[in-house]
C-alpha positions in Angstrom: 23.8 -3.7 -120.4 26.7 -4.5 -123.0 29.3 -2.2 -124.2 29.8 -1.6 -128.1 32.7 -0.5 -130.0 33.0 3.2 -130.6 31.9 4.0 -134.1 30.8 0.5 -134.7 27.3 1.8 -135.2 25.2 4.9 -134.6 23.6 4.6 -131.1 19.9 5.4 -131.2 19.4 9.0 -130.0 17.6 9.1 -126.7 15.2 12.0 -126.0 16.6 14.6 -123.4 14.3 16.3 -121.0 15.2 19.8 -120.4 15.0 20.8 -116.5 14.8 24.2 -115.1 18.1 26.2 -114.5 19.3 26.0 -110.9 17.0 22.9 -110.2 18.7 21.0 -107.5 19.6 17.4 -107.8 17.5 15.1 -105.4 18.9 14.5 -102.1 19.4 10.5 -101.2 19.2 11.4 -97.4 15.8 13.1 -97.9 12.7 11.3 -96.8 10.7 10.0 -99.8 7.5 11.9 -100.5 4.6 10.0 -102.0 1.3 11.1 -103.6 -1.4 9.8 -101.3 -4.6 8.1 -103.0 -7.8 10.0 -102.1 -9.5 6.7 -101.3 -7.1 5.8 -98.4 -8.9 4.4 -95.3 -7.8 4.3 -91.6 -7.8 0.5 -92.0 -5.0 0.6 -94.4 -2.3 1.6 -92.0 -2.2 0.5 -88.3 0.1 3.2 -86.7 0.2 1.4 -83.2 1.4 -1.7 -84.7 4.2 0.1 -86.5 5.3 1.9 -83.6 5.5 -1.7 -81.7 7.5 -3.0 -84.6 9.9 0.0 -84.5 13.6 -0.5 -84.1 16.6 2.2 -83.9 18.6 2.7 -86.9 21.7 0.4 -87.4 24.6 0.8 -89.5 27.7 -1.1 -90.0 31.2 -0.2 -90.9 34.8 -2.1 -91.1 37.7 -0.4 -89.5 41.4 -1.4 -90.4 44.0 -1.7 -87.4 46.9 -1.8 -89.8 46.5 1.2 -92.1 50.4 1.4 -91.8 50.8 -1.3 -94.5 49.2 0.7 -97.0 52.5 2.5 -97.5 54.1 -0.9 -98.2 51.6 -1.8 -100.7 52.1 1.8 -102.3 55.7 1.4 -102.6 55.4 -2.3 -103.8 52.9 -0.7 -106.6 55.6 1.7 -107.6 58.3 -0.9 -107.8 56.1 -3.3 -109.7 55.5 -0.6 -112.2 59.2 0.3 -112.5 59.9 -3.2 -113.1 57.4 -3.7 -115.8 58.9 -0.7 -117.8 62.2 -2.1 -117.7 61.1 -5.7 -118.7 62.0 -7.1 -115.2 60.1 -10.2 -113.6 57.6 -8.9 -111.1 56.3 -12.2 -109.5 58.3 -11.9 -106.3 56.9 -8.3 -105.9 53.5 -9.3 -106.7 53.7 -12.0 -104.1 54.9 -9.4 -101.3 52.1 -7.1 -102.3 49.5 -9.7 -102.1 50.9 -10.9 -98.7 50.7 -7.2 -97.4 47.2 -6.9 -98.8 45.8 -10.2 -96.9 47.3 -8.7 -93.6 45.8 -5.3 -94.1 42.5 -7.1 -94.9 42.8 -9.6 -91.8 43.2 -6.4 -89.8 39.8 -4.9 -90.6 37.0 -5.2 -87.9 33.4 -5.0 -87.9 31.6 -2.2 -86.0 27.8 -1.9 -85.5 26.5 1.5 -84.4 23.0 2.0 -83.2 20.9 5.5 -83.4 20.3 7.2 -80.4 17.5 9.8 -79.5 18.6 13.6 -78.9 17.3 13.2 -75.2 19.5 10.2 -74.5 22.4 12.0 -76.0 21.7 14.8 -73.6 21.4 12.6 -70.8 24.9 11.4 -71.4 26.1 14.9 -71.2 24.2 15.6 -68.2 25.8 12.5 -66.5 29.1 13.7 -67.4 28.6 16.9 -65.8 27.8 15.3 -62.5 31.2 13.6 -63.0 32.9 16.9 -63.0 33.1 17.2 -66.9 31.1 20.6 -67.0 30.6 22.8 -70.0 33.1 25.5 -70.6 32.0 29.0 -69.5 32.4 32.2 -71.8 36.1 32.9 -70.7 37.1 29.4 -71.7 39.7 28.9 -74.3 39.3 27.3 -77.7 41.4 24.3 -76.2 39.0 23.8 -73.3 35.8 23.9 -75.5 37.5 21.5 -77.9 38.3 19.2 -75.0 35.1 19.1 -73.5 33.3 18.7 -76.9 35.6 15.7 -77.6 35.0 14.1 -74.2 31.4 14.4 -74.7 31.4 13.0 -78.3 33.5 9.8 -77.2 31.0 8.8 -74.4 28.1 9.3 -76.8 30.0 7.5 -79.7 30.6 4.5 -77.1 27.1 4.3 -76.1 26.0 3.9 -79.6 28.5 0.9 -80.5 26.4 -2.2 -80.1 29.1 -4.4 -81.6 31.9 -5.4 -80.5 31.4 -5.4 -76.9 33.3 -3.6 -74.5 33.9 -0.5 -76.4 34.4 2.4 -74.2 35.1 6.4 -74.5 38.6 5.6 -73.2 39.2 3.0 -75.8 38.0 5.2 -78.5 40.2 8.0 -77.4 43.2 5.7 -77.6 42.2 4.6 -80.9 41.9 8.2 -82.2 45.3 9.0 -81.0 46.6 6.0 -83.1 44.4 6.5 -86.0 41.9 9.3 -85.9 40.4 8.3 -89.5 39.2 5.0 -87.9 37.1 6.8 -85.4 35.9 9.2 -87.8 34.4 6.1 -89.9 32.6 4.9 -86.7 31.4 8.3 -85.9 30.0 9.0 -89.5 28.0 5.7 -89.3 26.8 6.7 -86.0 25.8 10.2 -87.0 24.0 8.8 -90.1 22.2 6.3 -87.8 21.1 9.4 -85.7 19.9 11.9 -88.3 19.0 10.2 -91.5 15.7 8.1 -91.9 16.3 4.4 -92.5 16.7 3.4 -96.2 18.0 0.2 -97.9 21.5 0.8 -99.1 22.3 1.2 -102.9 22.6 -2.7 -104.1 26.4 -2.9 -105.5 26.8 -4.4 -109.1 27.7 -7.8 -108.4 27.8 -8.9 -112.1 31.5 -8.2 -112.7 32.2 -11.3 -110.3 30.1 -13.7 -112.4 
């Protein structure tokens, strides 16, 4: 699709369809509902074959271990903008920015998470209870409830990370202390794998790079 200069010519009016007030926008996470043809026969779909080929949901996310470099890049952008306003040379500053950006991108690592059933997640919680991590009682403090929920979450999340190897609840806890948003990103991918029916991701527009 090409852009046209505003005012160069009158764009062709497109018909507008009225929608009922209050009609909700479609939820991209909702399963697609199709109209089924009346002449569908049992031979059109082999459920046993479908089940045998079923696999858990998987999602991938990249997490950076050096987000502290963002502050350096932010300050360099400010200095570049200041230099441009005063007519100063910015080559050295731009080179510093690119160097910091390369270092930041090099710190990004891939994590792949796999969906787990509700039953498996409950089994992990029960296993923790046998190890002494028990659910807080009615008189427990908010801090005790938060600590319990976090411990269970970290063990469940570690169970879902299938790449890289060696991810443990203790390692995730240390990562959370250093950079909680990094764990949040992995957790969000895991929750999506657990709860959202599989759909192909929206294809990005790669035409700009051509």
